[in-house]
KELUM-656214 format. One record per residue (C-alpha): residue number from 0; chain; z, x, y. Coordinates in Angstrom, 3 decimals. Example, Ala and Ser with C-alpha at 12.3 -4.5 7.8 and 13.67 -1.06 7.14 Angstrom:
<atom><num>0</num><cadena>A</cadena><up>7.800</up><east>12.300</east><north>-4.500</north></atom>
<atom><num>1</num><cadena>A</cadena><up>7.140</up><east>13.670</east><north>-1.060</north></atom>
//
This chain:
<atom><num>0</num><cadena>A</cadena><up>25.488</up><east>-3.488</east><north>21.379</north></atom>
<atom><num>1</num><cadena>A</cadena><up>25.581</up><east>-0.061</east><north>19.733</north></atom>
<atom><num>2</num><cadena>A</cadena><up>22.663</up><east>0.895</east><north>17.520</north></atom>
<atom><num>3</num><cadena>A</cadena><up>23.520</up><east>1.811</east><north>13.883</north></atom>
<atom><num>4</num><cadena>A</cadena><up>23.589</up><east>5.621</east><north>13.220</north></atom>
<atom><num>5</num><cadena>A</cadena><up>20.433</up><east>7.036</east><north>11.878</north></atom>
<atom><num>6</num><cadena>A</cadena><up>20.151</up><east>7.869</east><north>8.250</north></atom>
<atom><num>7</num><cadena>A</cadena><up>19.427</up><east>11.680</east><north>8.043</north></atom>
<atom><num>8</num><cadena>A</cadena><up>17.312</up><east>12.733</east><north>5.044</north></atom>
<atom><num>9</num><cadena>A</cadena><up>18.133</up><east>16.367</east><north>4.461</north></atom>
<atom><num>10</num><cadena>A</cadena><up>15.016</up><east>18.292</east><north>3.331</north></atom>
<atom><num>11</num><cadena>A</cadena><up>17.155</up><east>20.841</east><north>1.303</north></atom>
<atom><num>12</num><cadena>A</cadena><up>18.194</up><east>18.098</east><north>-1.169</north></atom>
<atom><num>13</num><cadena>A</cadena><up>14.712</up><east>17.856</east><north>-2.392</north></atom>
<atom><num>14</num><cadena>A</cadena><up>13.887</up><east>15.138</east><north>-4.716</north></atom>
<atom><num>15</num><cadena>A</cadena><up>17.482</up><east>13.855</east><north>-4.351</north></atom>
<atom><num>16</num><cadena>A</cadena><up>17.303</up><east>13.728</east><north>-0.488</north></atom>
<atom><num>17</num><cadena>A</cadena><up>16.447</up><east>9.965</east><north>-0.064</north></atom>
<atom><num>18</num><cadena>A</cadena><up>19.115</up><east>8.850</east><north>-2.584</north></atom>
<atom><num>19</num><cadena>A</cadena><up>21.677</up><east>11.078</east><north>-1.097</north></atom>
<atom><num>20</num><cadena>A</cadena><up>21.029</up><east>9.806</east><north>2.250</north></atom>
<atom><num>21</num><cadena>A</cadena><up>21.423</up><east>6.138</east><north>1.239</north></atom>
<atom><num>22</num><cadena>A</cadena><up>24.616</up><east>7.002</east><north>-0.562</north></atom>
<atom><num>23</num><cadena>A</cadena><up>25.970</up><east>8.435</east><north>2.607</north></atom>
<atom><num>24</num><cadena>A</cadena><up>25.286</up><east>5.138</east><north>4.153</north></atom>
<atom><num>25</num><cadena>A</cadena><up>27.353</up><east>3.217</east><north>1.599</north></atom>
<atom><num>26</num><cadena>A</cadena><up>24.512</up><east>2.459</east><north>-0.951</north></atom>
<atom><num>27</num><cadena>A</cadena><up>26.094</up><east>4.046</east><north>-3.907</north></atom>
<atom><num>28</num><cadena>A</cadena><up>23.986</up><east>2.601</east><north>-6.710</north></atom>
<atom><num>29</num><cadena>A</cadena><up>20.340</up><east>3.389</east><north>-5.785</north></atom>
<atom><num>30</num><cadena>A</cadena><up>17.794</up><east>1.984</east><north>-8.226</north></atom>
<atom><num>31</num><cadena>A</cadena><up>14.209</up><east>3.198</east><north>-8.619</north></atom>
<atom><num>32</num><cadena>A</cadena><up>11.379</up><east>1.441</east><north>-10.282</north></atom>
<atom><num>33</num><cadena>A</cadena><up>7.851</up><east>2.620</east><north>-11.314</north></atom>
<atom><num>34</num><cadena>A</cadena><up>5.034</up><east>1.675</east><north>-13.800</north></atom>
<atom><num>35</num><cadena>A</cadena><up>2.739</up><east>3.289</east><north>-16.327</north></atom>
<atom><num>36</num><cadena>A</cadena><up>-0.634</up><east>2.059</east><north>-17.548</north></atom>
<atom><num>37</num><cadena>A</cadena><up>-1.908</up><east>0.359</east><north>-14.302</north></atom>
<atom><num>38</num><cadena>A</cadena><up>-5.286</up><east>1.993</east><north>-14.544</north></atom>
<atom><num>39</num><cadena>A</cadena><up>-5.741</up><east>1.890</east><north>-18.355</north></atom>
<atom><num>40</num><cadena>A</cadena><up>-8.172</up><east>-0.481</east><north>-19.798</north></atom>
<atom><num>41</num><cadena>A</cadena><up>-6.374</up><east>-0.816</east><north>-23.169</north></atom>
<atom><num>42</num><cadena>A</cadena><up>-2.729</up><east>-1.190</east><north>-23.996</north></atom>
<atom><num>43</num><cadena>A</cadena><up>0.399</up><east>-2.591</east><north>-22.210</north></atom>
<atom><num>44</num><cadena>A</cadena><up>1.520</up><east>-2.169</east><north>-18.608</north></atom>
<atom><num>45</num><cadena>A</cadena><up>5.041</up><east>-0.747</east><north>-18.693</north></atom>
<atom><num>46</num><cadena>A</cadena><up>7.682</up><east>-0.631</east><north>-15.938</north></atom>
<atom><num>47</num><cadena>A</cadena><up>10.884</up><east>1.264</east><north>-15.902</north></atom>
<atom><num>48</num><cadena>A</cadena><up>13.901</up><east>1.159</east><north>-13.768</north></atom>
<atom><num>49</num><cadena>A</cadena><up>16.854</up><east>3.632</east><north>-13.420</north></atom>
<atom><num>50</num><cadena>A</cadena><up>20.036</up><east>4.238</east><north>-11.468</north></atom>
<atom><num>51</num><cadena>A</cadena><up>21.163</up><east>7.878</east><north>-11.651</north></atom>
<atom><num>52</num><cadena>A</cadena><up>24.916</up><east>8.628</east><north>-11.003</north></atom>
<atom><num>53</num><cadena>A</cadena><up>26.025</up><east>10.322</east><north>-7.715</north></atom>
<atom><num>54</num><cadena>A</cadena><up>26.584</up><east>14.143</east><north>-7.685</north></atom>
<atom><num>55</num><cadena>A</cadena><up>25.699</up><east>16.859</east><north>-10.208</north></atom>
<atom><num>56</num><cadena>A</cadena><up>25.612</up><east>14.469</east><north>-13.155</north></atom>
<atom><num>57</num><cadena>A</cadena><up>22.652</up><east>12.690</east><north>-11.626</north></atom>
<atom><num>58</num><cadena>A</cadena><up>20.582</up><east>15.858</east><north>-11.253</north></atom>
<atom><num>59</num><cadena>A</cadena><up>18.281</up><east>16.385</east><north>-14.185</north></atom>
<atom><num>60</num><cadena>A</cadena><up>16.498</up><east>19.584</east><north>-15.056</north></atom>
<atom><num>61</num><cadena>A</cadena><up>12.699</up><east>19.314</east><north>-14.769</north></atom>
<atom><num>62</num><cadena>A</cadena><up>12.889</up><east>15.818</east><north>-13.371</north></atom>
<atom><num>63</num><cadena>A</cadena><up>9.563</up><east>15.019</east><north>-11.494</north></atom>
<atom><num>64</num><cadena>A</cadena><up>6.751</up><east>12.685</east><north>-11.270</north></atom>
<atom><num>65</num><cadena>A</cadena><up>5.826</up><east>11.984</east><north>-14.956</north></atom>
<atom><num>66</num><cadena>A</cadena><up>2.103</up><east>12.727</east><north>-14.268</north></atom>
<atom><num>67</num><cadena>A</cadena><up>3.150</up><east>16.373</east><north>-13.278</north></atom>
<atom><num>68</num><cadena>A</cadena><up>4.972</up><east>17.052</east><north>-16.459</north></atom>
<atom><num>69</num><cadena>A</cadena><up>3.694</up><east>17.991</east><north>-19.936</north></atom>
<atom><num>70</num><cadena>A</cadena><up>4.235</up><east>15.667</east><north>-22.862</north></atom>
<atom><num>71</num><cadena>A</cadena><up>6.944</up><east>17.840</east><north>-24.189</north></atom>
<atom><num>72</num><cadena>A</cadena><up>8.702</up><east>18.104</east><north>-20.702</north></atom>
<atom><num>73</num><cadena>A</cadena><up>8.574</up><east>14.300</east><north>-20.362</north></atom>
<atom><num>74</num><cadena>A</cadena><up>10.339</up><east>13.858</east><north>-23.686</north></atom>
<atom><num>75</num><cadena>A</cadena><up>13.172</up><east>16.322</east><north>-22.550</north></atom>
<atom><num>76</num><cadena>A</cadena><up>13.518</up><east>14.389</east><north>-19.228</north></atom>
<atom><num>77</num><cadena>A</cadena><up>13.425</up><east>11.130</east><north>-20.957</north></atom>
<atom><num>78</num><cadena>A</cadena><up>16.182</up><east>12.074</east><north>-23.243</north></atom>
<atom><num>79</num><cadena>A</cadena><up>18.376</up><east>13.327</east><north>-20.179</north></atom>
<atom><num>80</num><cadena>A</cadena><up>17.549</up><east>10.154</east><north>-18.164</north></atom>
<atom><num>81</num><cadena>A</cadena><up>18.680</up><east>7.900</east><north>-21.072</north></atom>
<atom><num>82</num><cadena>A</cadena><up>21.789</up><east>10.015</east><north>-21.531</north></atom>
<atom><num>83</num><cadena>A</cadena><up>22.837</up><east>10.333</east><north>-17.906</north></atom>
<atom><num>84</num><cadena>A</cadena><up>21.665</up><east>7.185</east><north>-16.171</north></atom>
<atom><num>85</num><cadena>A</cadena><up>24.253</up><east>4.650</east><north>-15.000</north></atom>
<atom><num>86</num><cadena>A</cadena><up>21.875</up><east>2.060</east><north>-16.290</north></atom>
<atom><num>87</num><cadena>A</cadena><up>18.149</up><east>2.008</east><north>-17.205</north></atom>
<atom><num>88</num><cadena>A</cadena><up>15.546</up><east>-0.522</east><north>-18.458</north></atom>
<atom><num>89</num><cadena>A</cadena><up>12.007</up><east>-0.922</east><north>-19.613</north></atom>
<atom><num>90</num><cadena>A</cadena><up>9.704</up><east>-3.874</east><north>-19.480</north></atom>
<atom><num>91</num><cadena>A</cadena><up>6.431</up><east>-4.208</east><north>-21.490</north></atom>
<atom><num>92</num><cadena>A</cadena><up>3.612</up><east>-6.476</east><north>-20.186</north></atom>
<atom><num>93</num><cadena>A</cadena><up>1.029</up><east>-6.979</east><north>-23.026</north></atom>
<atom><num>94</num><cadena>A</cadena><up>-2.726</up><east>-6.872</east><north>-22.167</north></atom>
<atom><num>95</num><cadena>A</cadena><up>-3.113</up><east>-10.719</east><north>-22.639</north></atom>
<atom><num>96</num><cadena>A</cadena><up>-0.668</up><east>-11.232</east><north>-19.893</north></atom>
<atom><num>97</num><cadena>A</cadena><up>-2.470</up><east>-8.793</east><north>-17.587</north></atom>
<atom><num>98</num><cadena>A</cadena><up>-5.800</up><east>-10.666</east><north>-18.223</north></atom>
<atom><num>99</num><cadena>A</cadena><up>-4.043</up><east>-14.051</east><north>-17.613</north></atom>
<atom><num>100</num><cadena>A</cadena><up>-2.135</up><east>-13.261</east><north>-14.513</north></atom>
<atom><num>101</num><cadena>A</cadena><up>-3.850</up><east>-10.369</east><north>-12.989</north></atom>
<atom><num>102</num><cadena>A</cadena><up>-2.951</up><east>-6.723</east><north>-12.716</north></atom>
<atom><num>103</num><cadena>A</cadena><up>-1.213</up><east>-6.640</east><north>-9.299</north></atom>
<atom><num>104</num><cadena>A</cadena><up>0.853</up><east>-9.806</east><north>-10.102</north></atom>
<atom><num>105</num><cadena>A</cadena><up>1.971</up><east>-8.298</east><north>-13.319</north></atom>
<atom><num>106</num><cadena>A</cadena><up>2.717</up><east>-4.914</east><north>-11.845</north></atom>
<atom><num>107</num><cadena>A</cadena><up>5.143</up><east>-6.384</east><north>-9.166</north></atom>
<atom><num>108</num><cadena>A</cadena><up>6.541</up><east>-8.737</east><north>-11.941</north></atom>
<atom><num>109</num><cadena>A</cadena><up>7.241</up><east>-5.893</east><north>-14.339</north></atom>
<atom><num>110</num><cadena>A</cadena><up>9.105</up><east>-3.900</east><north>-11.708</north></atom>
<atom><num>111</num><cadena>A</cadena><up>11.023</up><east>-6.998</east><north>-10.681</north></atom>
<atom><num>112</num><cadena>A</cadena><up>11.972</up><east>-7.738</east><north>-14.292</north></atom>
<atom><num>113</num><cadena>A</cadena><up>12.961</up><east>-4.165</east><north>-14.981</north></atom>
<atom><num>114</num><cadena>A</cadena><up>15.253</up><east>-4.047</east><north>-11.972</north></atom>
<atom><num>115</num><cadena>A</cadena><up>16.784</up><east>-7.357</east><north>-12.943</north></atom>
<atom><num>116</num><cadena>A</cadena><up>17.456</up><east>-6.198</east><north>-16.383</north></atom>
<atom><num>117</num><cadena>A</cadena><up>19.688</up><east>-3.261</east><north>-15.170</north></atom>
<atom><num>118</num><cadena>A</cadena><up>23.227</up><east>-3.586</east><north>-16.418</north></atom>
<atom><num>119</num><cadena>A</cadena><up>24.405</up><east>-2.207</east><north>-13.071</north></atom>
<atom><num>120</num><cadena>A</cadena><up>23.657</up><east>-4.090</east><north>-10.063</north></atom>
<atom><num>121</num><cadena>A</cadena><up>21.680</up><east>-1.951</east><north>-7.534</north></atom>
<atom><num>122</num><cadena>A</cadena><up>22.949</up><east>-1.638</east><north>-3.929</north></atom>
<atom><num>123</num><cadena>A</cadena><up>19.530</up><east>-0.455</east><north>-2.734</north></atom>
<atom><num>124</num><cadena>A</cadena><up>16.149</up><east>-0.359</east><north>-4.476</north></atom>
<atom><num>125</num><cadena>A</cadena><up>13.300</up><east>2.238</east><north>-4.220</north></atom>
<atom><num>126</num><cadena>A</cadena><up>9.869</up><east>1.060</east><north>-5.593</north></atom>
<atom><num>127</num><cadena>A</cadena><up>6.710</up><east>3.237</east><north>-6.051</north></atom>
<atom><num>128</num><cadena>A</cadena><up>3.969</up><east>2.255</east><north>-3.801</north></atom>
<atom><num>129</num><cadena>A</cadena><up>4.412</up><east>-1.514</east><north>-3.616</north></atom>
<atom><num>130</num><cadena>A</cadena><up>7.161</up><east>-3.653</east><north>-1.919</north></atom>
<atom><num>131</num><cadena>A</cadena><up>8.776</up><east>-5.912</east><north>-4.437</north></atom>
<atom><num>132</num><cadena>A</cadena><up>10.674</up><east>-8.985</east><north>-3.247</north></atom>
<atom><num>133</num><cadena>A</cadena><up>13.311</up><east>-11.191</east><north>-4.855</north></atom>
<atom><num>134</num><cadena>A</cadena><up>15.584</up><east>-8.358</east><north>-5.895</north></atom>
<atom><num>135</num><cadena>A</cadena><up>18.797</up><east>-9.573</east><north>-4.237</north></atom>
<atom><num>136</num><cadena>A</cadena><up>19.151</up><east>-6.152</east><north>-2.649</north></atom>
<atom><num>137</num><cadena>A</cadena><up>17.574</up><east>-4.212</east><north>0.323</north></atom>
<atom><num>138</num><cadena>A</cadena><up>14.679</up><east>-2.141</east><north>-0.686</north></atom>
<atom><num>139</num><cadena>A</cadena><up>11.930</up><east>0.110</east><north>0.363</north></atom>
<atom><num>140</num><cadena>A</cadena><up>8.543</up><east>0.769</east><north>-0.938</north></atom>
<atom><num>141</num><cadena>A</cadena><up>7.837</up><east>4.511</east><north>-0.961</north></atom>
<atom><num>142</num><cadena>A</cadena><up>4.296</up><east>6.067</east><north>-1.043</north></atom>
<atom><num>143</num><cadena>A</cadena><up>4.159</up><east>8.369</east><north>-4.048</north></atom>
<atom><num>144</num><cadena>A</cadena><up>7.952</up><east>7.458</east><north>-4.644</north></atom>
<atom><num>145</num><cadena>A</cadena><up>7.941</up><east>9.316</east><north>-8.030</north></atom>
<atom><num>146</num><cadena>A</cadena><up>7.357</up><east>12.579</east><north>-6.014</north></atom>
<atom><num>147</num><cadena>A</cadena><up>9.953</up><east>11.658</east><north>-3.404</north></atom>
<atom><num>148</num><cadena>A</cadena><up>12.953</up><east>9.936</east><north>-4.959</north></atom>
<atom><num>149</num><cadena>A</cadena><up>14.721</up><east>10.993</east><north>-8.169</north></atom>
<atom><num>150</num><cadena>A</cadena><up>15.544</up><east>7.494</east><north>-9.433</north></atom>
<atom><num>151</num><cadena>A</cadena><up>11.784</up><east>6.571</east><north>-9.083</north></atom>
<atom><num>152</num><cadena>A</cadena><up>10.712</up><east>9.805</east><north>-10.875</north></atom>
<atom><num>153</num><cadena>A</cadena><up>13.297</up><east>8.881</east><north>-13.682</north></atom>
<atom><num>154</num><cadena>A</cadena><up>11.767</up><east>5.372</east><north>-13.828</north></atom>
<atom><num>155</num><cadena>A</cadena><up>8.216</up><east>6.772</east><north>-14.044</north></atom>
<atom><num>156</num><cadena>A</cadena><up>9.326</up><east>9.035</east><north>-16.973</north></atom>
<atom><num>157</num><cadena>A</cadena><up>10.861</up><east>6.029</east><north>-18.848</north></atom>
<atom><num>158</num><cadena>A</cadena><up>7.815</up><east>4.062</east><north>-18.484</north></atom>
<atom><num>159</num><cadena>A</cadena><up>5.317</up><east>6.750</east><north>-19.209</north></atom>
<atom><num>160</num><cadena>A</cadena><up>7.121</up><east>7.994</east><north>-22.441</north></atom>
<atom><num>161</num><cadena>A</cadena><up>7.560</up><east>4.496</east><north>-23.632</north></atom>
<atom><num>162</num><cadena>A</cadena><up>3.938</up><east>3.562</east><north>-23.117</north></atom>
<atom><num>163</num><cadena>A</cadena><up>2.649</up><east>6.846</east><north>-24.668</north></atom>
<atom><num>164</num><cadena>A</cadena><up>4.727</up><east>6.279</east><north>-27.804</north></atom>
<atom><num>165</num><cadena>A</cadena><up>3.312</up><east>2.642</east><north>-28.052</north></atom>
<atom><num>166</num><cadena>A</cadena><up>-0.214</up><east>3.952</east><north>-27.698</north></atom>
<atom><num>167</num><cadena>A</cadena><up>0.331</up><east>6.519</east><north>-30.431</north></atom>
<atom><num>168</num><cadena>A</cadena><up>1.488</up><east>3.603</east><north>-32.665</north></atom>
<atom><num>169</num><cadena>A</cadena><up>-1.600</up><east>1.633</east><north>-31.625</north></atom>
<atom><num>170</num><cadena>A</cadena><up>-3.874</up><east>4.484</east><north>-32.563</north></atom>
<atom><num>171</num><cadena>A</cadena><up>-2.692</up><east>3.970</east><north>-36.201</north></atom>
<atom><num>172</num><cadena>A</cadena><up>-3.936</up><east>0.398</east><north>-36.114</north></atom>
<atom><num>173</num><cadena>A</cadena><up>-7.270</up><east>1.168</east><north>-34.384</north></atom>
<atom><num>174</num><cadena>A</cadena><up>-7.971</up><east>4.891</east><north>-35.161</north></atom>
<atom><num>175</num><cadena>A</cadena><up>-11.555</up><east>4.755</east><north>-33.916</north></atom>
<atom><num>176</num><cadena>A</cadena><up>-10.624</up><east>4.452</east><north>-30.224</north></atom>
<atom><num>177</num><cadena>A</cadena><up>-8.659</up><east>7.703</east><north>-29.783</north></atom>
<atom><num>178</num><cadena>A</cadena><up>-5.686</up><east>5.863</east><north>-28.238</north></atom>
<atom><num>179</num><cadena>A</cadena><up>-3.331</up><east>8.645</east><north>-29.198</north></atom>
<atom><num>180</num><cadena>A</cadena><up>-5.227</up><east>11.193</east><north>-27.107</north></atom>
<atom><num>181</num><cadena>A</cadena><up>-6.385</up><east>9.255</east><north>-23.878</north></atom>
<atom><num>182</num><cadena>A</cadena><up>-3.589</up><east>6.524</east><north>-24.013</north></atom>
<atom><num>183</num><cadena>A</cadena><up>-6.032</up><east>3.753</east><north>-23.170</north></atom>
<atom><num>184</num><cadena>A</cadena><up>-7.429</up><east>5.330</east><north>-20.044</north></atom>
<atom><num>185</num><cadena>A</cadena><up>-11.161</up><east>5.402</east><north>-19.355</north></atom>
<atom><num>186</num><cadena>A</cadena><up>-12.498</up><east>8.657</east><north>-20.764</north></atom>
<atom><num>187</num><cadena>A</cadena><up>-15.936</up><east>9.549</east><north>-22.111</north></atom>
<atom><num>188</num><cadena>A</cadena><up>-14.496</up><east>9.316</east><north>-25.633</north></atom>
<atom><num>189</num><cadena>A</cadena><up>-13.055</up><east>5.881</east><north>-25.070</north></atom>
<atom><num>190</num><cadena>A</cadena><up>-16.240</up><east>4.561</east><north>-23.256</north></atom>
<atom><num>191</num><cadena>A</cadena><up>-18.298</up><east>5.873</east><north>-26.259</north></atom>
<atom><num>192</num><cadena>A</cadena><up>-15.966</up><east>3.998</east><north>-28.658</north></atom>
<atom><num>193</num><cadena>A</cadena><up>-16.150</up><east>0.786</east><north>-26.688</north></atom>
<atom><num>194</num><cadena>A</cadena><up>-20.072</up><east>0.973</east><north>-26.613</north></atom>
<atom><num>195</num><cadena>A</cadena><up>-20.244</up><east>1.702</east><north>-30.366</north></atom>
<atom><num>196</num><cadena>A</cadena><up>-17.684</up><east>-0.781</east><north>-31.780</north></atom>
<atom><num>197</num><cadena>A</cadena><up>-16.766</up><east>-3.209</east><north>-28.904</north></atom>
<atom><num>198</num><cadena>A</cadena><up>-13.098</up><east>-3.796</east><north>-27.672</north></atom>
<atom><num>199</num><cadena>A</cadena><up>-10.187</up><east>-4.632</east><north>-29.806</north></atom>
<atom><num>200</num><cadena>A</cadena><up>-7.451</up><east>-7.173</east><north>-29.166</north></atom>
<atom><num>201</num><cadena>A</cadena><up>-5.433</up><east>-4.670</east><north>-27.112</north></atom>
<atom><num>202</num><cadena>A</cadena><up>-8.238</up><east>-4.055</east><north>-24.622</north></atom>
<atom><num>203</num><cadena>A</cadena><up>-7.924</up><east>-5.648</east><north>-21.116</north></atom>
<atom><num>204</num><cadena>A</cadena><up>-11.010</up><east>-8.079</east><north>-20.890</north></atom>
<atom><num>205</num><cadena>A</cadena><up>-10.518</up><east>-8.580</east><north>-17.210</north></atom>
<atom><num>206</num><cadena>A</cadena><up>-11.607</up><east>-4.911</east><north>-16.589</north></atom>
<atom><num>207</num><cadena>A</cadena><up>-15.251</up><east>-4.515</east><north>-15.870</north></atom>
<atom><num>208</num><cadena>A</cadena><up>-15.951</up><east>-1.957</east><north>-18.582</north></atom>
<atom><num>209</num><cadena>A</cadena><up>-14.341</up><east>-3.842</east><north>-21.344</north></atom>
<atom><num>210</num><cadena>A</cadena><up>-16.027</up><east>-7.152</east><north>-20.329</north></atom>
<atom><num>211</num><cadena>A</cadena><up>-19.305</up><east>-5.348</east><north>-20.353</north></atom>
<atom><num>212</num><cadena>A</cadena><up>-18.736</up><east>-3.962</east><north>-23.859</north></atom>
<atom><num>213</num><cadena>A</cadena><up>-17.705</up><east>-7.447</east><north>-25.001</north></atom>
<atom><num>214</num><cadena>A</cadena><up>-20.841</up><east>-9.141</east><north>-23.538</north></atom>
<atom><num>215</num><cadena>A</cadena><up>-18.644</up><east>-11.368</east><north>-21.498</north></atom>
<atom><num>216</num><cadena>A</cadena><up>-19.156</up><east>-9.587</east><north>-18.214</north></atom>
<atom><num>217</num><cadena>A</cadena><up>-20.725</up><east>-12.639</east><north>-16.475</north></atom>
<atom><num>218</num><cadena>A</cadena><up>-17.381</up><east>-14.608</east><north>-16.605</north></atom>
<atom><num>219</num><cadena>A</cadena><up>-14.599</up><east>-14.506</east><north>-14.158</north></atom>
<atom><num>220</num><cadena>A</cadena><up>-12.028</up><east>-11.810</east><north>-14.901</north></atom>
<atom><num>221</num><cadena>A</cadena><up>-9.437</up><east>-14.178</east><north>-16.137</north></atom>
<atom><num>222</num><cadena>A</cadena><up>-11.854</up><east>-16.026</east><north>-18.396</north></atom>
<atom><num>223</num><cadena>A</cadena><up>-13.189</up><east>-13.009</east><north>-20.244</north></atom>
<atom><num>224</num><cadena>A</cadena><up>-10.722</up><east>-12.768</east><north>-23.027</north></atom>
<atom><num>225</num><cadena>A</cadena><up>-11.937</up><east>-14.650</east><north>-26.217</north></atom>
<atom><num>226</num><cadena>A</cadena><up>-9.828</up><east>-17.589</east><north>-27.274</north></atom>
<atom><num>227</num><cadena>A</cadena><up>-7.657</up><east>-17.049</east><north>-30.428</north></atom>
<atom><num>228</num><cadena>A</cadena><up>-9.580</up><east>-19.720</east><north>-32.343</north></atom>
<atom><num>229</num><cadena>A</cadena><up>-12.975</up><east>-18.716</east><north>-33.819</north></atom>
<atom><num>230</num><cadena>A</cadena><up>-13.360</up><east>-15.484</east><north>-31.884</north></atom>
<atom><num>231</num><cadena>A</cadena><up>-14.348</up><east>-12.315</east><north>-33.604</north></atom>
<atom><num>232</num><cadena>A</cadena><up>-14.380</up><east>-8.664</east><north>-32.406</north></atom>
<atom><num>233</num><cadena>A</cadena><up>-15.152</up><east>-5.444</east><north>-33.947</north></atom>
<atom><num>234</num><cadena>A</cadena><up>-12.532</up><east>-3.397</east><north>-35.844</north></atom>
<atom><num>235</num><cadena>A</cadena><up>-12.225</up><east>0.271</east><north>-35.872</north></atom>
<atom><num>236</num><cadena>A</cadena><up>-14.173</up><east>0.316</east><north>-39.086</north></atom>
<atom><num>237</num><cadena>A</cadena><up>-17.070</up><east>-1.484</east><north>-37.389</north></atom>
<atom><num>238</num><cadena>A</cadena><up>-16.573</up><east>-4.778</east><north>-39.208</north></atom>
<atom><num>239</num><cadena>A</cadena><up>-15.822</up><east>-8.094</east><north>-37.700</north></atom>
<atom><num>240</num><cadena>A</cadena><up>-12.284</up><east>-9.246</east><north>-37.758</north></atom>
<atom><num>241</num><cadena>A</cadena><up>-10.494</up><east>-12.318</east><north>-36.276</north></atom>
<atom><num>242</num><cadena>A</cadena><up>-9.149</up><east>-11.861</east><north>-32.753</north></atom>
<atom><num>243</num><cadena>A</cadena><up>-5.471</up><east>-12.423</east><north>-32.859</north></atom>
<atom><num>244</num><cadena>A</cadena><up>-2.795</up><east>-12.518</east><north>-30.061</north></atom>
<atom><num>245</num><cadena>A</cadena><up>0.429</up><east>-11.790</east><north>-31.905</north></atom>
<atom><num>246</num><cadena>A</cadena><up>3.002</up><east>-14.404</east><north>-30.762</north></atom>
<atom><num>247</num><cadena>A</cadena><up>5.829</up><east>-11.808</east><north>-30.698</north></atom>
<atom><num>248</num><cadena>A</cadena><up>4.112</up><east>-10.083</east><north>-27.961</north></atom>
<atom><num>249</num><cadena>A</cadena><up>2.898</up><east>-12.850</east><north>-25.757</north></atom>
<atom><num>250</num><cadena>A</cadena><up>4.836</up><east>-12.942</east><north>-22.595</north></atom>
<atom><num>251</num><cadena>A</cadena><up>6.962</up><east>-10.082</east><north>-21.286</north></atom>
<atom><num>252</num><cadena>A</cadena><up>9.229</up><east>-8.058</east><north>-23.521</north></atom>
<atom><num>253</num><cadena>A</cadena><up>12.168</up><east>-6.716</east><north>-21.578</north></atom>
<atom><num>254</num><cadena>A</cadena><up>14.689</up><east>-4.221</east><north>-23.067</north></atom>
<atom><num>255</num><cadena>A</cadena><up>17.634</up><east>-2.964</east><north>-20.829</north></atom>
<atom><num>256</num><cadena>A</cadena><up>20.654</up><east>-0.819</east><north>-20.888</north></atom>
<atom><num>257</num><cadena>A</cadena><up>19.355</up><east>2.133</east><north>-22.970</north></atom>
<atom><num>258</num><cadena>A</cadena><up>17.741</up><east>0.391</east><north>-25.962</north></atom>
<atom><num>259</num><cadena>A</cadena><up>14.331</up><east>1.809</east><north>-26.778</north></atom>
<atom><num>260</num><cadena>A</cadena><up>11.727</up><east>-0.950</east><north>-27.181</north></atom>
<atom><num>261</num><cadena>A</cadena><up>10.251</up><east>-1.190</east><north>-30.631</north></atom>
<atom><num>262</num><cadena>A</cadena><up>7.787</up><east>-4.256</east><north>-30.718</north></atom>
<atom><num>263</num><cadena>A</cadena><up>7.101</up><east>-5.751</east><north>-34.242</north></atom>
<atom><num>264</num><cadena>A</cadena><up>3.416</up><east>-4.557</east><north>-33.871</north></atom>
<atom><num>265</num><cadena>A</cadena><up>1.765</up><east>-1.790</east><north>-31.805</north></atom>
<atom><num>266</num><cadena>A</cadena><up>0.591</up><east>-2.759</east><north>-28.469</north></atom>
<atom><num>267</num><cadena>A</cadena><up>-2.135</up><east>-1.475</east><north>-26.701</north></atom>
<atom><num>268</num><cadena>A</cadena><up>-4.104</up><east>7.505</east><north>-15.628</north></atom>
<atom><num>269</num><cadena>A</cadena><up>-5.700</up><east>5.605</east><north>-12.755</north></atom>
<atom><num>270</num><cadena>A</cadena><up>-8.693</up><east>3.245</east><north>-12.077</north></atom>
<atom><num>271</num><cadena>A</cadena><up>-7.536</up><east>-0.203</east><north>-10.974</north></atom>
<atom><num>272</num><cadena>A</cadena><up>-8.999</up><east>-3.451</east><north>-12.147</north></atom>
<atom><num>273</num><cadena>A</cadena><up>-11.965</up><east>-5.221</east><north>-10.226</north></atom>
<atom><num>274</num><cadena>A</cadena><up>-11.937</up><east>-2.854</east><north>-7.342</north></atom>
<atom><num>275</num><cadena>A</cadena><up>-8.190</up><east>-3.069</east><north>-6.635</north></atom>
<atom><num>276</num><cadena>A</cadena><up>-7.246</up><east>0.260</east><north>-5.277</north></atom>
<atom><num>277</num><cadena>A</cadena><up>-3.777</up><east>1.647</east><north>-5.448</north></atom>
//
């Protein structure tokens, strides 16, 4: 039996090399998926997925790993991805779901849901870092995929820009934490605010630093979030307020095919939960 021909990845194609190689093998619609917010201790986990068209139309100026771009460049790339992609989607996982199901489970589920929400069915799927099963298409997990594959880089920009916008909205609700600046990641400013006023409802109580600030660090990670009945937490103003989990945001919110997600209320780069390392 003859072995199938090798897939040649041409270095000169740069960020588009892997997709072009797959397209030469007949996989025309190559989808990429990535997430933003895995290491944040506040706010949602957001996953993006994108299929870029073949040829020059799919080549986007400034496209790169979202973490390597300035905020202004990410916004420009985001607009181009939305305009040019054959299909794109974003899925939002609220903090309560991260606490209930665990970070890694939510990370894989978010990418799976984002890919399933694409209006064009992928022929092949590239995911950043972690293999994702149940896709109905062949796939490959690519280490630092957002620096290797254009479709993964596009997905990373979709996820990052969406999440940053949500964190800016959240800052308006909880101005004492500085969410608009650090976007929920663990900075000195954020840690000081947690110590001074305790966590808000958009923090992830399964994370060690949030649990310690809430006084619930002696509980198992998935049992640290206070119940919705009778629990109180500190507001940004320093006074106690009821802990509420808004029903509109419980579970996963998926938005596909070019519609920018706008949740009814605001929802909440990388240290992993409970020692899980990426």
